[in-house]
C-alpha positions in Angstrom: 113.0 99.4 159.0 109.5 98.3 158.5 107.5 99.1 161.6 103.8 99.2 162.1 101.8 99.9 165.2 99.4 97.1 164.1 101.9 94.4 164.9 104.1 93.7 168.0 107.6 95.0 167.9 109.2 91.5 167.9 107.1 90.7 164.8 108.3 93.9 163.1 112.0 93.0 163.9 111.4 89.5 162.6 110.0 90.8 159.3 113.0 93.1 158.9 115.4 90.2 159.6 113.6 88.2 156.9 113.7 91.1 154.5 117.5 91.5 154.8 118.0 87.8 154.8 119.9 87.7 158.2 118.6 86.0 161.2 119.8 84.4 164.4 119.3 81.0 162.9 121.1 81.6 159.7 124.0 83.8 160.9 124.7 83.0 164.5 127.4 80.5 163.4 129.6 83.5 162.5 129.7 84.8 166.1 130.3 81.3 167.4 133.1 80.4 164.9 131.1 77.4 163.8 130.0 75.9 160.5 126.8 77.2 158.9 123.7 75.2 159.7 122.5 72.8 157.0 119.0 71.5 156.4 118.6 68.0 157.8 116.3 67.0 155.0 118.1 68.3 151.9 121.6 69.1 153.1 121.5 72.7 151.8 122.6 75.6 153.9 119.8 77.0 156.0 118.9 80.5 154.7 115.9 82.8 154.9 115.1 81.9 151.3 115.3 78.2 152.1 112.8 78.5 154.9 110.4 80.8 153.2 110.2 79.4 149.7 112.4 76.3 149.1 112.3 73.9 152.0 110.1 71.0 150.9 109.4 70.0 154.5 107.3 73.1 154.9 105.5 72.8 151.6 102.1 72.0 153.1 102.2 74.8 155.7 103.5 77.2 153.0 100.7 76.5 150.6 98.2 77.1 153.4 99.5 80.7 153.7 101.0 81.7 150.3 102.2 80.4 147.0 105.2 82.4 145.7 108.5 81.4 144.0 110.7 84.3 145.2 111.3 86.0 148.5 110.9 89.4 146.8 107.5 88.3 145.5 106.5 87.2 149.0 107.1 90.6 150.6 105.4 92.4 147.7 102.2 90.2 147.6 101.7 88.8 151.1 100.9 90.7 154.3 103.4 90.7 157.2 100.8 89.1 159.5 100.4 86.1 157.1 104.2 85.7 157.0 104.4 85.8 160.8 101.6 83.2 161.0 103.5 81.0 158.6 106.7 81.4 160.7 104.8 80.5 163.9 103.2 77.4 162.4 106.5 76.3 161.0 108.0 76.6 164.5 110.7 79.1 163.5 109.2 82.1 165.3 111.7 82.1 168.2 114.6 80.8 166.2 114.8 83.6 163.7 
């Protein structure tokens, strides 16, 4: 688990959820015996990868914070605080 005293605990938990690719938004359907959520714009399944690097609806916000092609590249080259700021501006902070 990635934890730093520099960031709040919720942010640390969120970064870890993003790292493993499991979040409340992307996996809660399993507990609810429901269908996986799909992106309203492209119809693809909502995933951490989709939110962080693929979803074209977030392209402008994404380029403001980082330009990466892969999730692994994101966590290697971008600080956790920048990722959190992106998630907040994209309005996913309390959904993930």
